[in-house]
PDB file with SEQRES, HELIX, SHEET and CRYST1 records, atoms N, CA, C and O in Angstrom:
SEQRES   1 A   71  UNK UNK UNK UNK UNK UNK UNK UNK UNK UNK UNK UNK UNK          
SEQRES   2 A   71  UNK UNK UNK UNK UNK UNK UNK UNK UNK UNK UNK UNK UNK          
SEQRES   3 A   71  UNK UNK UNK UNK UNK UNK UNK UNK UNK UNK UNK UNK UNK          
SEQRES   4 A   71  UNK UNK UNK UNK UNK UNK UNK UNK UNK UNK UNK UNK UNK          
SEQRES   5 A   71  UNK UNK UNK UNK UNK UNK UNK UNK UNK UNK UNK UNK UNK          
SEQRES   6 A   71  UNK UNK UNK UNK UNK UNK                                      
HELIX    1 AA1 UNK A    3  UNK A   19  1                                  17    
HELIX    2 AA2 UNK A   24  UNK A   52  1                                  29    
SHEET    1 AA1 2 UNK A  54  UNK A  56  0                                        
SHEET    2 AA1 2 UNK A  62  UNK A  64 -1                                        
CRYST1    1.000    1.000    1.000  90.00  90.00  90.00 P 1           1          
ATOM      1  N   UNK A   1       0.853  -1.156  -0.005  1.00  0.00           N  
ATOM      2  CA  UNK A   1       0.061  -0.017   0.081  1.00  0.00           C  
ATOM      3  C   UNK A   1       0.935   1.161  -0.026  1.00  0.00           C  
ATOM      4  O   UNK A   1       2.014   1.200   0.565  1.00  0.00           O  
ATOM      5  N   UNK A   2       0.462   2.211  -0.829  1.00  0.00           N  
ATOM      6  CA  UNK A   2       1.343   3.550  -0.778  1.00  0.00           C  
ATOM      7  C   UNK A   2       0.800   4.365   0.283  1.00  0.00           C  
ATOM      8  O   UNK A   2      -0.244   4.113   0.885  1.00  0.00           O  
ATOM      9  N   UNK A   3       1.670   5.504   0.514  1.00  0.00           N  
ATOM     10  CA  UNK A   3       1.250   6.380   1.475  1.00  0.00           C  
ATOM     11  C   UNK A   3      -0.117   7.131   1.043  1.00  0.00           C  
ATOM     12  O   UNK A   3      -1.031   7.359   1.835  1.00  0.00           O  
ATOM     13  N   UNK A   4      -0.125   7.442  -0.174  1.00  0.00           N  
ATOM     14  CA  UNK A   4      -1.361   8.103  -0.804  1.00  0.00           C  
ATOM     15  C   UNK A   4      -2.567   7.285  -0.567  1.00  0.00           C  
ATOM     16  O   UNK A   4      -3.574   7.817  -0.101  1.00  0.00           O  
ATOM     17  N   UNK A   5      -2.533   5.950  -0.873  1.00  0.00           N  
ATOM     18  CA  UNK A   5      -3.620   5.105  -0.732  1.00  0.00           C  
ATOM     19  C   UNK A   5      -4.191   5.020   0.788  1.00  0.00           C  
ATOM     20  O   UNK A   5      -5.395   5.004   1.044  1.00  0.00           O  
ATOM     21  N   UNK A   6      -3.209   4.970   1.708  1.00  0.00           N  
ATOM     22  CA  UNK A   6      -3.534   4.913   3.055  1.00  0.00           C  
ATOM     23  C   UNK A   6      -4.172   6.126   3.475  1.00  0.00           C  
ATOM     24  O   UNK A   6      -5.131   6.063   4.245  1.00  0.00           O  
ATOM     25  N   UNK A   7      -3.677   7.387   2.987  1.00  0.00           N  
ATOM     26  CA  UNK A   7      -4.280   8.634   3.365  1.00  0.00           C  
ATOM     27  C   UNK A   7      -5.696   8.731   2.731  1.00  0.00           C  
ATOM     28  O   UNK A   7      -6.598   9.272   3.371  1.00  0.00           O  
ATOM     29  N   UNK A   8      -5.907   8.243   1.547  1.00  0.00           N  
ATOM     30  CA  UNK A   8      -7.281   8.311   0.984  1.00  0.00           C  
ATOM     31  C   UNK A   8      -8.310   7.288   1.818  1.00  0.00           C  
ATOM     32  O   UNK A   8      -9.505   7.558   1.934  1.00  0.00           O  
ATOM     33  N   UNK A   9      -7.771   6.212   2.323  1.00  0.00           N  
ATOM     34  CA  UNK A   9      -8.653   5.447   3.140  1.00  0.00           C  
ATOM     35  C   UNK A   9      -8.894   5.980   4.469  1.00  0.00           C  
ATOM     36  O   UNK A   9      -9.912   5.696   5.101  1.00  0.00           O  
ATOM     37  N   UNK A  10      -7.977   6.749   4.911  1.00  0.00           N  
ATOM     38  CA  UNK A  10      -8.030   7.484   6.286  1.00  0.00           C  
ATOM     39  C   UNK A  10      -9.044   8.541   6.108  1.00  0.00           C  
ATOM     40  O   UNK A  10      -9.826   8.761   7.034  1.00  0.00           O  
ATOM     41  N   UNK A  11      -9.113   9.252   4.954  1.00  0.00           N  
ATOM     42  CA  UNK A  11     -10.156  10.223   4.753  1.00  0.00           C  
ATOM     43  C   UNK A  11     -11.431   9.789   4.670  1.00  0.00           C  
ATOM     44  O   UNK A  11     -12.336  10.450   5.179  1.00  0.00           O  
ATOM     45  N   UNK A  12     -11.694   8.489   3.946  1.00  0.00           N  
ATOM     46  CA  UNK A  12     -12.927   7.880   3.888  1.00  0.00           C  
ATOM     47  C   UNK A  12     -13.408   7.435   5.278  1.00  0.00           C  
ATOM     48  O   UNK A  12     -14.595   7.558   5.584  1.00  0.00           O  
ATOM     49  N   UNK A  13     -12.557   6.953   6.071  1.00  0.00           N  
ATOM     50  CA  UNK A  13     -12.940   6.594   7.412  1.00  0.00           C  
ATOM     51  C   UNK A  13     -13.357   7.789   8.283  1.00  0.00           C  
ATOM     52  O   UNK A  13     -14.302   7.670   9.063  1.00  0.00           O  
ATOM     53  N   UNK A  14     -12.701   8.892   8.171  1.00  0.00           N  
ATOM     54  CA  UNK A  14     -12.984   9.953   8.988  1.00  0.00           C  
ATOM     55  C   UNK A  14     -14.423  10.547   8.431  1.00  0.00           C  
ATOM     56  O   UNK A  14     -15.256  10.993   9.220  1.00  0.00           O  
ATOM     57  N   UNK A  15     -14.610  10.517   7.218  1.00  0.00           N  
ATOM     58  CA  UNK A  15     -15.859  11.062   6.750  1.00  0.00           C  
ATOM     59  C   UNK A  15     -17.159  10.089   7.185  1.00  0.00           C  
ATOM     60  O   UNK A  15     -18.279  10.512   7.471  1.00  0.00           O  
ATOM     61  N   UNK A  16     -16.808   8.918   7.170  1.00  0.00           N  
ATOM     62  CA  UNK A  16     -17.756   7.849   7.663  1.00  0.00           C  
ATOM     63  C   UNK A  16     -18.134   8.013   9.144  1.00  0.00           C  
ATOM     64  O   UNK A  16     -19.280   7.878   9.573  1.00  0.00           O  
ATOM     65  N   UNK A  17     -17.026   8.325   9.898  1.00  0.00           N  
ATOM     66  CA  UNK A  17     -17.257   8.326  11.331  1.00  0.00           C  
ATOM     67  C   UNK A  17     -17.889   9.706  11.658  1.00  0.00           C  
ATOM     68  O   UNK A  17     -18.634   9.754  12.636  1.00  0.00           O  
ATOM     69  N   UNK A  18     -17.687  10.720  11.007  1.00  0.00           N  
ATOM     70  CA  UNK A  18     -18.201  12.091  11.199  1.00  0.00           C  
ATOM     71  C   UNK A  18     -19.707  12.156  10.750  1.00  0.00           C  
ATOM     72  O   UNK A  18     -20.435  13.076  11.121  1.00  0.00           O  
ATOM     73  N   UNK A  19     -20.100  11.234  10.013  1.00  0.00           N  
ATOM     74  CA  UNK A  19     -21.561  11.180   9.649  1.00  0.00           C  
ATOM     75  C   UNK A  19     -22.345  10.806  10.841  1.00  0.00           C  
ATOM     76  O   UNK A  19     -23.450  11.328  10.994  1.00  0.00           O  
ATOM     77  N   UNK A  20     -21.870   9.914  11.747  1.00  0.00           N  
ATOM     78  CA  UNK A  20     -22.504   9.597  12.933  1.00  0.00           C  
ATOM     79  C   UNK A  20     -23.476   8.519  12.975  1.00  0.00           C  
ATOM     80  O   UNK A  20     -23.932   8.096  14.037  1.00  0.00           O  
ATOM     81  N   UNK A  21     -23.822   8.035  11.746  1.00  0.00           N  
ATOM     82  CA  UNK A  21     -24.872   6.983  11.737  1.00  0.00           C  
ATOM     83  C   UNK A  21     -24.438   5.632  11.609  1.00  0.00           C  
ATOM     84  O   UNK A  21     -25.162   4.772  11.107  1.00  0.00           O  
ATOM     85  N   UNK A  22     -23.129   5.373  12.100  1.00  0.00           N  
ATOM     86  CA  UNK A  22     -22.592   4.091  12.055  1.00  0.00           C  
ATOM     87  C   UNK A  22     -22.855   3.399  13.323  1.00  0.00           C  
ATOM     88  O   UNK A  22     -22.695   3.994  14.389  1.00  0.00           O  
ATOM     89  N   UNK A  23     -23.289   2.055  13.269  1.00  0.00           N  
ATOM     90  CA  UNK A  23     -23.509   1.275  14.504  1.00  0.00           C  
ATOM     91  C   UNK A  23     -22.184   1.214  15.345  1.00  0.00           C  
ATOM     92  O   UNK A  23     -21.084   1.200  14.793  1.00  0.00           O  
ATOM     93  N   UNK A  24     -22.331   1.179  16.612  1.00  0.00           N  
ATOM     94  CA  UNK A  24     -21.161   1.222  17.491  1.00  0.00           C  
ATOM     95  C   UNK A  24     -20.097   0.168  17.237  1.00  0.00           C  
ATOM     96  O   UNK A  24     -18.904   0.470  17.286  1.00  0.00           O  
ATOM     97  N   UNK A  25     -20.531  -1.121  16.955  1.00  0.00           N  
ATOM     98  CA  UNK A  25     -19.499  -2.151  16.754  1.00  0.00           C  
ATOM     99  C   UNK A  25     -18.803  -1.961  15.415  1.00  0.00           C  
ATOM    100  O   UNK A  25     -17.632  -2.317  15.282  1.00  0.00           O  
ATOM    101  N   UNK A  26     -19.502  -1.400  14.402  1.00  0.00           N  
ATOM    102  CA  UNK A  26     -18.804  -1.180  13.091  1.00  0.00           C  
ATOM    103  C   UNK A  26     -17.908   0.187  13.262  1.00  0.00           C  
ATOM    104  O   UNK A  26     -16.813   0.278  12.706  1.00  0.00           O  
ATOM    105  N   UNK A  27     -18.377   1.100  13.961  1.00  0.00           N  
ATOM    106  CA  UNK A  27     -17.520   2.338  14.327  1.00  0.00           C  
ATOM    107  C   UNK A  27     -16.213   2.009  14.993  1.00  0.00           C  
ATOM    108  O   UNK A  27     -15.199   2.652  14.722  1.00  0.00           O  
ATOM    109  N   UNK A  28     -16.216   0.966  15.908  1.00  0.00           N  
ATOM    110  CA  UNK A  28     -15.120   0.628  16.681  1.00  0.00           C  
ATOM    111  C   UNK A  28     -14.142  -0.071  15.608  1.00  0.00           C  
ATOM    112  O   UNK A  28     -12.954   0.250  15.582  1.00  0.00           O  
ATOM    113  N   UNK A  29     -14.613  -0.936  14.814  1.00  0.00           N  
ATOM    114  CA  UNK A  29     -13.798  -1.541  13.788  1.00  0.00           C  
ATOM    115  C   UNK A  29     -13.156  -0.697  12.754  1.00  0.00           C  
ATOM    116  O   UNK A  29     -12.037  -0.920  12.292  1.00  0.00           O  
ATOM    117  N   UNK A  30     -14.028   0.411  12.375  1.00  0.00           N  
ATOM    118  CA  UNK A  30     -13.560   1.333  11.432  1.00  0.00           C  
ATOM    119  C   UNK A  30     -12.492   2.164  12.026  1.00  0.00           C  
ATOM    120  O   UNK A  30     -11.503   2.488  11.368  1.00  0.00           O  
ATOM    121  N   UNK A  31     -12.689   2.557  13.394  1.00  0.00           N  
ATOM    122  CA  UNK A  31     -11.629   3.284  14.078  1.00  0.00           C  
ATOM    123  C   UNK A  31     -10.395   2.658  14.104  1.00  0.00           C  
ATOM    124  O   UNK A  31      -9.377   3.212  13.690  1.00  0.00           O  
ATOM    125  N   UNK A  32     -10.423   1.332  14.651  1.00  0.00           N  
ATOM    126  CA  UNK A  32      -9.192   0.406  14.684  1.00  0.00           C  
ATOM    127  C   UNK A  32      -8.392   0.389  13.407  1.00  0.00           C  
ATOM    128  O   UNK A  32      -7.164   0.477  13.408  1.00  0.00           O  
ATOM    129  N   UNK A  33      -9.144   0.272  12.283  1.00  0.00           N  
ATOM    130  CA  UNK A  33      -8.581   0.321  10.935  1.00  0.00           C  
ATOM    131  C   UNK A  33      -7.836   1.707  10.640  1.00  0.00           C  
ATOM    132  O   UNK A  33      -6.719   1.784  10.128  1.00  0.00           O  
ATOM    133  N   UNK A  34      -8.584   2.734  11.020  1.00  0.00           N  
ATOM    134  CA  UNK A  34      -7.967   3.996  10.902  1.00  0.00           C  
ATOM    135  C   UNK A  34      -6.759   4.244  11.690  1.00  0.00           C  
ATOM    136  O   UNK A  34      -5.864   4.970  11.259  1.00  0.00           O  
ATOM    137  N   UNK A  35      -6.698   3.636  12.889  1.00  0.00           N  
ATOM    138  CA  UNK A  35      -5.488   3.784  13.719  1.00  0.00           C  
ATOM    139  C   UNK A  35      -4.303   2.957  13.206  1.00  0.00           C  
ATOM    140  O   UNK A  35      -3.136   3.300  13.395  1.00  0.00           O  
ATOM    141  N   UNK A  36      -4.661   1.866  12.555  1.00  0.00           N  
ATOM    142  CA  UNK A  36      -3.638   1.040  11.817  1.00  0.00           C  
ATOM    143  C   UNK A  36      -2.993   1.821  10.672  1.00  0.00           C  
ATOM    144  O   UNK A  36      -1.779   1.840  10.470  1.00  0.00           O  
ATOM    145  N   UNK A  37      -3.954   2.496   9.902  1.00  0.00           N  
ATOM    146  CA  UNK A  37      -3.513   3.290   8.694  1.00  0.00           C  
ATOM    147  C   UNK A  37      -2.697   4.474   9.214  1.00  0.00           C  
ATOM    148  O   UNK A  37      -1.683   4.783   8.587  1.00  0.00           O  
ATOM    149  N   UNK A  38      -3.031   5.134  10.253  1.00  0.00           N  
ATOM    150  CA  UNK A  38      -2.432   6.286  10.803  1.00  0.00           C  
ATOM    151  C   UNK A  38      -0.899   5.813  11.189  1.00  0.00           C  
ATOM    152  O   UNK A  38       0.084   6.460  10.827  1.00  0.00           O  
ATOM    153  N   UNK A  39      -0.829   4.767  11.865  1.00  0.00           N  
ATOM    154  CA  UNK A  39       0.559   4.244  12.311  1.00  0.00           C  
ATOM    155  C   UNK A  39       1.381   3.889  11.143  1.00  0.00           C  
ATOM    156  O   UNK A  39       2.597   4.078  11.152  1.00  0.00           O  
ATOM    157  N   UNK A  40       0.679   3.317  10.010  1.00  0.00           N  
ATOM    158  CA  UNK A  40       1.459   3.039   8.800  1.00  0.00           C  
ATOM    159  C   UNK A  40       1.972   4.389   8.180  1.00  0.00           C  
ATOM    160  O   UNK A  40       3.126   4.492   7.764  1.00  0.00           O  
ATOM    161  N   UNK A  41       1.175   5.292   8.142  1.00  0.00           N  
ATOM    162  CA  UNK A  41       1.600   6.644   7.526  1.00  0.00           C  
ATOM    163  C   UNK A  41       2.613   7.265   8.340  1.00  0.00           C  
ATOM    164  O   UNK A  41       3.598   7.758   7.791  1.00  0.00           O  
ATOM    165  N   UNK A  42       2.472   7.294   9.621  1.00  0.00           N  
ATOM    166  CA  UNK A  42       3.336   7.869  10.528  1.00  0.00           C  
ATOM    167  C   UNK A  42       4.893   7.250  10.289  1.00  0.00           C  
ATOM    168  O   UNK A  42       5.919   7.911  10.129  1.00  0.00           O  
ATOM    169  N   UNK A  43       4.762   5.883  10.311  1.00  0.00           N  
ATOM    170  CA  UNK A  43       6.056   5.071  10.251  1.00  0.00           C  
ATOM    171  C   UNK A  43       6.836   5.296   8.837  1.00  0.00           C  
ATOM    172  O   UNK A  43       8.058   5.361   8.705  1.00  0.00           O  
ATOM    173  N   UNK A  44       5.850   5.401   7.804  1.00  0.00           N  
ATOM    174  CA  UNK A  44       6.556   5.803   6.529  1.00  0.00           C  
ATOM    175  C   UNK A  44       7.106   7.263   6.527  1.00  0.00           C  
ATOM    176  O   UNK A  44       8.165   7.523   5.955  1.00  0.00           O  
ATOM    177  N   UNK A  45       6.469   8.083   7.087  1.00  0.00           N  
ATOM    178  CA  UNK A  45       7.075   9.533   7.032  1.00  0.00           C  
ATOM    179  C   UNK A  45       8.332   9.605   7.947  1.00  0.00           C  
ATOM    180  O   UNK A  45       9.235  10.401   7.692  1.00  0.00           O  
ATOM    181  N   UNK A  46       8.382   8.756   9.025  1.00  0.00           N  
ATOM    182  CA  UNK A  46       9.540   8.734   9.827  1.00  0.00           C  
ATOM    183  C   UNK A  46      10.766   8.238   9.033  1.00  0.00           C  
ATOM    184  O   UNK A  46      11.851   8.820   9.010  1.00  0.00           O  
ATOM    185  N   UNK A  47      10.446   7.021   8.344  1.00  0.00           N  
ATOM    186  CA  UNK A  47      11.539   6.442   7.425  1.00  0.00           C  
ATOM    187  C   UNK A  47      12.088   7.319   6.361  1.00  0.00           C  
ATOM    188  O   UNK A  47      13.278   7.268   6.050  1.00  0.00           O  
ATOM    189  N   UNK A  48      11.193   8.166   5.768  1.00  0.00           N  
ATOM    190  CA  UNK A  48      11.546   9.022   4.736  1.00  0.00           C  
ATOM    191  C   UNK A  48      12.299  10.318   5.356  1.00  0.00           C  
ATOM    192  O   UNK A  48      13.210  10.873   4.741  1.00  0.00           O  
ATOM    193  N   UNK A  49      11.869  10.728   6.552  1.00  0.00           N  
ATOM    194  CA  UNK A  49      12.613  11.695   7.218  1.00  0.00           C  
ATOM    195  C   UNK A  49      13.896  11.289   7.549  1.00  0.00           C  
ATOM    196  O   UNK A  49      14.823  12.084   7.398  1.00  0.00           O  
ATOM    197  N   UNK A  50      14.103  10.101   8.006  1.00  0.00           N  
ATOM    198  CA  UNK A  50      15.521   9.617   8.218  1.00  0.00           C  
ATOM    199  C   UNK A  50      16.330   9.567   7.074  1.00  0.00           C  
ATOM    200  O   UNK A  50      17.515   9.882   7.179  1.00  0.00           O  
ATOM    201  N   UNK A  51      15.828   9.193   5.920  1.00  0.00           N  
ATOM    202  CA  UNK A  51      16.584   9.201   4.714  1.00  0.00           C  
ATOM    203  C   UNK A  51      16.974  10.561   4.305  1.00  0.00           C  
ATOM    204  O   UNK A  51      18.099  10.789   3.860  1.00  0.00           O  
ATOM    205  N   UNK A  52      16.092  11.452   4.442  1.00  0.00           N  
ATOM    206  CA  UNK A  52      16.229  12.830   4.017  1.00  0.00           C  
ATOM    207  C   UNK A  52      17.121  13.650   4.879  1.00  0.00           C  
ATOM    208  O   UNK A  52      17.579  14.721   4.480  1.00  0.00           O  
ATOM    209  N   UNK A  53      17.391  13.122   6.147  1.00  0.00           N  
ATOM    210  CA  UNK A  53      18.308  14.002   6.955  1.00  0.00           C  
ATOM    211  C   UNK A  53      19.688  13.409   7.013  1.00  0.00           C  
ATOM    212  O   UNK A  53      20.410  13.588   7.995  1.00  0.00           O  
ATOM    213  N   UNK A  54      20.069  12.688   5.945  1.00  0.00           N  
ATOM    214  CA  UNK A  54      21.432  12.287   5.642  1.00  0.00           C  
ATOM    215  C   UNK A  54      21.805  12.575   4.300  1.00  0.00           C  
ATOM    216  O   UNK A  54      21.095  12.278   3.340  1.00  0.00           O  
ATOM    217  N   UNK A  55      23.002  13.198   4.208  1.00  0.00           N  
ATOM    218  CA  UNK A  55      23.575  13.601   2.933  1.00  0.00           C  
ATOM    219  C   UNK A  55      24.744  12.800   2.617  1.00  0.00           C  
ATOM    220  O   UNK A  55      25.297  12.178   3.525  1.00  0.00           O  
ATOM    221  N   UNK A  56      25.155  12.753   1.490  1.00  0.00           N  
ATOM    222  CA  UNK A  56      26.551  12.130   1.212  1.00  0.00           C  
ATOM    223  C   UNK A  56      27.474  13.028   1.013  1.00  0.00           C  
ATOM    224  O   UNK A  56      27.283  13.990   0.270  1.00  0.00           O  
ATOM    225  N   UNK A  57      28.647  12.811   1.690  1.00  0.00           N  
ATOM    226  CA  UNK A  57      29.868  13.719   1.436  1.00  0.00           C  
ATOM    227  C   UNK A  57      30.557  13.534   0.323  1.00  0.00           C  
ATOM    228  O   UNK A  57      30.262  12.528  -0.323  1.00  0.00           O  
ATOM    229  N   UNK A  58      31.491  14.302  -0.129  1.00  0.00           N  
ATOM    230  CA  UNK A  58      32.117  14.018  -1.361  1.00  0.00           C  
ATOM    231  C   UNK A  58      32.907  12.610  -1.523  1.00  0.00           C  
ATOM    232  O   UNK A  58      33.206  12.168  -2.633  1.00  0.00           O  
ATOM    233  N   UNK A  59      33.170  12.046  -0.486  1.00  0.00           N  
ATOM    234  CA  UNK A  59      33.948  10.744  -0.351  1.00  0.00           C  
ATOM    235  C   UNK A  59      32.977   9.715  -0.316  1.00  0.00           C  
ATOM    236  O   UNK A  59      33.369   8.555  -0.188  1.00  0.00           O  
ATOM    237  N   UNK A  60      31.630   9.992  -0.421  1.00  0.00           N  
ATOM    238  CA  UNK A  60      30.607   8.863  -0.279  1.00  0.00           C  
ATOM    239  C   UNK A  60      30.249   8.553   1.091  1.00  0.00           C  
ATOM    240  O   UNK A  60      29.473   7.608   1.236  1.00  0.00           O  
ATOM    241  N   UNK A  61      30.649   9.144   2.098  1.00  0.00           N  
ATOM    242  CA  UNK A  61      30.294   8.834   3.484  1.00  0.00           C  
ATOM    243  C   UNK A  61      28.887   9.540   3.828  1.00  0.00           C  
ATOM    244  O   UNK A  61      28.633  10.661   3.387  1.00  0.00           O  
ATOM    245  N   UNK A  62      28.088   8.903   4.548  1.00  0.00           N  
ATOM    246  CA  UNK A  62      26.788   9.477   4.991  1.00  0.00           C  
ATOM    247  C   UNK A  62      27.092  10.509   6.076  1.00  0.00           C  
ATOM    248  O   UNK A  62      28.011  10.256   6.856  1.00  0.00           O  
ATOM    249  N   UNK A  63      26.467  11.547   6.189  1.00  0.00           N  
ATOM    250  CA  UNK A  63      26.684  12.598   7.124  1.00  0.00           C  
ATOM    251  C   UNK A  63      25.154  13.080   7.578  1.00  0.00           C  
ATOM    252  O   UNK A  63      24.245  13.299   6.778  1.00  0.00           O  
ATOM    253  N   UNK A  64      25.067  13.187   8.886  1.00  0.00           N  
ATOM    254  CA  UNK A  64      23.778  13.792   9.284  1.00  0.00           C  
ATOM    255  C   UNK A  64      23.533  15.223   8.937  1.00  0.00           C  
ATOM    256  O   UNK A  64      24.462  16.029   8.994  1.00  0.00           O  
ATOM    257  N   UNK A  65      22.348  15.574   8.587  1.00  0.00           N  
ATOM    258  CA  UNK A  65      21.994  16.890   8.091  1.00  0.00           C  
ATOM    259  C   UNK A  65      20.817  17.443   8.881  1.00  0.00           C  
ATOM    260  O   UNK A  65      19.874  16.684   9.103  1.00  0.00           O  
ATOM    261  N   UNK A  66      20.786  18.680   9.322  1.00  0.00           N  
ATOM    262  CA  UNK A  66      19.812  19.241  10.046  1.00  0.00           C  
ATOM    263  C   UNK A  66      19.749  20.727   9.712  1.00  0.00           C  
ATOM    264  O   UNK A  66      20.729  21.339   9.285  1.00  0.00           O  
ATOM    265  N   UNK A  67      18.545  21.288   9.925  1.00  0.00           N  
ATOM    266  CA  UNK A  67      18.414  22.809   9.605  1.00  0.00           C  
ATOM    267  C   UNK A  67      18.067  23.325  11.073  1.00  0.00           C  
ATOM    268  O   UNK A  67      17.173  22.827  11.758  1.00  0.00           O  
ATOM    269  N   UNK A  68      18.824  24.310  11.445  1.00  0.00           N  
ATOM    270  CA  UNK A  68      18.608  25.027  12.700  1.00  0.00           C  
ATOM    271  C   UNK A  68      17.301  26.012  12.531  1.00  0.00           C  
ATOM    272  O   UNK A  68      17.237  26.851  11.632  1.00  0.00           O  
ATOM    273  N   UNK A  69      16.343  25.819  13.440  1.00  0.00           N  
ATOM    274  CA  UNK A  69      15.277  26.505  13.436  1.00  0.00           C  
ATOM    275  C   UNK A  69      15.355  27.742  14.254  1.00  0.00           C  
ATOM    276  O   UNK A  69      15.879  27.689  15.366  1.00  0.00           O  
ATOM    277  N   UNK A  70      14.818  28.976  13.732  1.00  0.00           N  
ATOM    278  CA  UNK A  70      14.901  30.175  14.630  1.00  0.00           C  
ATOM    279  C   UNK A  70      13.731  30.042  15.636  1.00  0.00           C  
ATOM    280  O   UNK A  70      12.633  29.603  15.296  1.00  0.00           O  
ATOM    281  N   UNK A  71      14.020  30.437  16.869  1.00  0.00           N  
ATOM    282  CA  UNK A  71      13.021  30.538  17.743  1.00  0.00           C  
ATOM    283  C   UNK A  71      12.518  31.904  18.131  1.00  0.00           C  
ATOM    284  O   UNK A  71      11.595  32.015  18.938  1.00  0.00           O  
TER     285      UNK A  71                                                      
END                                                                             
């Protein structure tokens, strides 16, 4: 599953739950699926963040990269 597919499914779940006419047992099941999709998206974003915060030096070594934020 791609990140985009998971986000689309999450949007559908939120819309369905916001309608409010879902039986309790089904709402719980839908909510659990939403939590699984949310974790999937979070984990995928963390992996990508880890990849993007490393740059290659001229000799091919990986080096950490960060941007200082102004407070």
